[in-house]
N, C-alpha and C positions, 0 to 999 in steps of 0.2 A: 072381482075386483078388479083382475087385468082388464076386463073390458071396460070399467069406468075410467081404470088410468089413461087408457087410448082414448076412451071420449074428450076427458077433461082434458089431455096434448089434443086434441083436434076443435076444441072450444078454443083455449088460449092462442092456439095459431090463427086460427078464424079471426080472434080479434086485432093480431099485429096487423093483418094483411089493412086495418086502419092506418098504419103508419105510411103505408103506400099510396101518395094521390091517387096516381093513374090507374090503380084498380074500381079505384070510384067512378072510370068515365066509359063510354061505350064503344064499340069498332062496329060502323054499319051500323046503328040501329041497334047493336044489342051488347050485350052485357061483355065487358074484355074478361077472355079467358088465355091469358098472356103464360105459354108454354113454350116460351121461346129463351129462356133465362141459361141453355148454354151456350146462347151466342151474346147473349147481354143481358145482364139483370136489370131490372127495375131500382132505383134509388128510395129509400127509404126517406123521410121528412129530414129526419136526425141528418141525414148524409146534407139534403139540401141544405139546409138551415146553416150549418156551422161553413160553407160555400158561401153562400148570400152573405151572413156575419161577418168574414174579411173582404168582399167586394164591396161594400156597404159602408162600413165602419174602421176598417183598419187593413188595407190594402197597402204595400209598400213592395220594394223589393228587398231581397232578405240578405245575411252577412256581411256587409260593409257598411252599413247604414250606422249612423253614429245615435238618429234620435229614436225615438221613444217607441214610435209604432213599427217601427224595422227593427228594432231589439227583441219586441214582442213577439213579433211576427217569426224572425229568424228562431225566437226559443220553441213555438209552437213548431215550427219547420221540421227542427231537429228533434224534437218531444216524438215527432211520427216515427222518426228513424227507430228510436226507443220503443216506442209502440209493436211497431213490426217486428222487430230482434224477440221481443218475450211474447208474440202470437205463434210468432214458428220456431220459440224457443233454442235464437242462434245465442251461441256464446258472447258475444258484443254486439252493440250496436253497427261496429265499424265493419260489420260484415255483411252490409244490408246496404243495397247500391239503390237507388232512385234512376230507373228508365222510363220506358213511355208506356211498354207492354211488357208482355213475354217476348213476343217475335224481336223486339230491341234489345233485348237482356240474351237472349241466344248468339243473337248475331255479334255483342259484345264478346260473349265467349269467344265464339268460332273466331275474330278479328282480333280480339288481345290475349288470350289464351292458346289456341289451338294454332294459328299461323304462326306466334314462333315458340311452338314448343313440338309440331310436327312436322315431320317433313315428307317427302315425298314415298309413297306405299304404307306410310303408318295408315292405320283404320281407324274408322268409327262407324261403331255398330248402335245400328237403329234397328224400331221394327216396323211390320208393315201398318200399324196402326196409327201412326205417327202423322200431325197435324203438319201443314207444308210449311209451317214456319222452324219446324224442328229437321227438315229434308230439306231446304233451298239455302239456309246459308253453309249446310255443308258440300252440296252441289257445286256453289261459288267459291269454296276453298280448294273444291277439287280439282277445279279448272286453274284457278293461283296457285296453287304447289303440289298438286298429282297425289293428294290422298286417296285412300280408297274407303268405299263404303258399304257395307255388308250390312244383311236386312233380315230380324228374325221373322221368321211365318208367323200366323195364326191358325186357330184351329178354328174349324167351322161354328163353333159356341162362339167366335172373337177373342177367344184366352190366347195367353202367349204358350208360344211352344217351349220350355226352358231347356229340354234338351238341346234342340236347334239350337237355341243359345250358346249353350256350353261349348258344343263343337263349333263355332264361330271364332270364338276367342282363341288368339296368337298370339305371340311374341310381336307381331308389328300392332296389335290394339292397342291403341293410347285412350279412347274414350268409350265411352258406352253414353247414349243419348236416349233416355224411353220416356215416353209419358204418363203419369200418375194414372188418371184417369181418362179413355178413351170421349172427346167431346163428342164421336161420330155416335158411338153406339153406349155407353156409359161401363163400358169393363173396366176392371179397376186389376192394374198391374199389381205385381207382388215385388214391389219395389226394395222392401230391404231383403227381399232373398237375393233378387237382383244383383245388388250390390255385393252382397257378400259372395256371391258366385266368381263375378269379375274381381274382387279384391284376394279374395282366397288364391283365382290364377295366376293373380300380379297383383301387388297392392300398390305397384306405381301410376295402374289404369284408374281414368279420371271417371266419376260418373256424375253424370247431371240428369235430373228430372225435370221434365215440363208439366208443375204442378198448377195448372191456367185453371183448370175443375178439380184437382185434389187438394186444393187449400179451400173448396167452396165448402167442400160435403163432408169432410171432417177435421181434425186435431190435426195438424201436422206437426210434427217434431225433428225438426231437424240434425238434433245431435244423435237421434235414436236414430234416424236413417243411416246416419255416417256419410250422406250424399257430397259429394265436391261442390255442384251447384242446385241450386234449387230455385226456378224461378215461377211467377206466376203475375196476374194482370188484376188492375184495379174493378173496371168495371164489369167484369162476373163476378166478384165479390161484393157486390149490392155497393161500389166507388161511382168515382166517376172514371171515364175514358180518360186516355192521355197521361197515364202512371201504373207506370208497373215495379215489379221488384228482381232485382239478381241478391239472391243468397249466394258469398263464395265464401269457404272455407278463411280466415285472413294470410294465411302463408304463402292461401295458392294466389290472394287477390294484390298481395304485396309483391309479386312476382311476375305481376302483368303490367303490360306498359298500355296507355290507354289509344284505342283507334280514335275518338274523336278528341279536339283542342280547341283552345279559347277560354273565353269568361272566364270561372272561378275553381278550375282545378289545375291553377298554376302557384307555384311558389313566388318566382321570380322569372320575368322573361325579359332577355335582350337578343339582340342580333346576332352575339355568340353562342347562344343557346337559349333551352328553357328549362328549368326543374318543374315536377310536378307533385303534389300533393301528398300524400299518403292514401293510401283506401279508406272509405270510400269516394272521397271527394275526387281524386283524379279521373272516375269515371265520370264525371258527372258536370262536362262542358256546357257553357251559357249559362241563360238565366233559366231556372227549373220549374216546373207545373207546381208553382206553389199552393194556387187555390186548390187544385186538384190533392195535391200530398194532404192536405188538411182534410180534404173529403172523403182519401182515403184512411186517413185516422179515426174518423168522426164512423164510418162502416163498420172498420176493426171493434171497434165501440160497443157498437149498434150489435155484431154476432156475440160481442162476448160476454154481455149482458143478457142475450136469449141460453147461449151455452149449445157445445155441440151436441153434450147428451142429448136434449130437446130433441136439435136438429136433426140428428139422425135417425132416431126414433118415429121421430115426425115424417120423413121422406121414406123410409122403410114401409109405413103403414101405408102410404099413398102409392109408393114404386109398387105394391102386391095387390092394390086396388086397382090400380090403371092395368098390370098383366091380365088382370081376370077379365076386364071387360074389354081390352083389345080383343079377347078370345071371343068374342061376339062378333068380330066382324069378319067375314065369308072373302077366304082369297085373299087375308092380310097376313104378308108375310115377316116377321121380326127376326131384325140382325141382330147379331150378341145378346147372345142368350146363357150367357156362362154365372156361375151361381152368385158369383162377386160382384153386383153391378151398383149402378144409382139408380136414380129416376130421371134415365132418360132414355127414350124410344127409339129405334130408328127403323122406319117399316116400306115397307112395300103394298100396293094394293094390284092387284090382278088384272091387267090391261087398261090400267088408268096411270097417265103421266105425273108426276110426281106434282109433278106445276099445276096441271089441272085440278089436281089433289087443292095443294094448297089455296088455289083462289077461291075454293067455294069454299073451304073454312075459314077463310078469312072474311067473306058474305054471315058465314055465320057466325060473326065475331071469335074465331078461333086462331091467337097467334103462335105459326109454327114455320119451322126453317124446310124449304126441300129445296136439295141439291145433293154435292157433293160434302158439303160439310168443308170444306179444306182439306179432305184424305182422300184426293182421286185414289193413290195408290189403295187404299182401301177398299174403293167402292168396285174397283178392277178386280181386287181379289175377290169379293162377293159377286160379281158377276151383275153388276148393274152400272146404270147412270150416275145412279142419284136414290136417295130414299127420303122420306116423310120424316123431321125428326121433333117431336114431342119432348120438351125437359123440363124437368119441376126444377121451381125457386121455393124457399123458405116461406114467401106466402102462396102458393097452391094449396087447392083445397080441391074435393071431392067435387064440386060444381064444376069445376075446368075439367078435370076428366069426364066427368058426363056430359058436358057439354062437346067438348072431343068426341065421344062417340055419335051422339046425335050426331054430329055432324062430318063425321065418317057416313054414316049411315044413309044421311042425304049425298054424298058423294056418289055413294053407288045408286042407289035412286035413279041419279041423275045420267050417270055415263053405266048403267048395269045391263 
């Protein structure tokens, strides 16, 4: 019965592939095996159609138009804010700020919260597995006001050293900023436990979670996590690029000043001074990404209709299958072998450069990522310049994995 259920699950998701037009195309004369979803996911037709509908039949600027299509689009736009709040279980839509991506969300927190609430000598704790987007903004702040950055080490399997994390906490710690799931290895962090450790040490410590991968691969409940900030981006969530989300507890957002000004974030402007709107609007300067927000809403509807229980079961099945098949490749070294991980596989091939492997795989119709994956400190920790990364999406299937394995065998044949 279990085998039958797994087989039915695979069949259901293979049908879902039809929702993604690009998967019916070829690359270099081969069926496209798209295994780069961790970088940016493909878009279902529901998202494409929702965005085209706005562009073709109902586009206008929002919030201030008195005519019908502007009022309707404003309602649709703000409806997505409520949809996002429900998707991550925020207590109110006023805790949802639209940004361009996770990177801008983190920069906003660094400049609007940390630059005001931290001073020279105060500490931010990061981890060795952070994306550059969760490193560089804090280094900029380090130069600006003299904060200190501490880094939690990882074990060889890619998991976080929680004992070391506890020893790094001090009376100077003001913020812990940690990735939910590593984009480079797929290893998941116990963010709930990290938050509890930090708050037990000092309830005033703020916790920021980079959920760029986390929100894609499992149900996120920010109230259960009890984190102060949670950020993610639309283009990894089967939505468009140019739209991201910053969740922040409302009382924290209300105590933050904007770091960008102009457009729709004001109440009143004069040359004597300006007053700002309440959160989240005070952080959304200028004309927003209107069409992209609508696209994100359609992506959330699409994922919600499938359900995370089915998504996780499907991914776990494919993850285990891929792990077994990768063992067939002699000289392959996998990074990120911790038990708690998603369908991201980061590896090297003995005596073969990652770029060479990536180019051969391209000729085999297999799309993977080769390089440091915006995680250069993590690559240094592993002692490599970069890795080949194959990452699953909800549309991935066993045929994609088989095509990857055949391609890797071709790489070995050519360079062996």
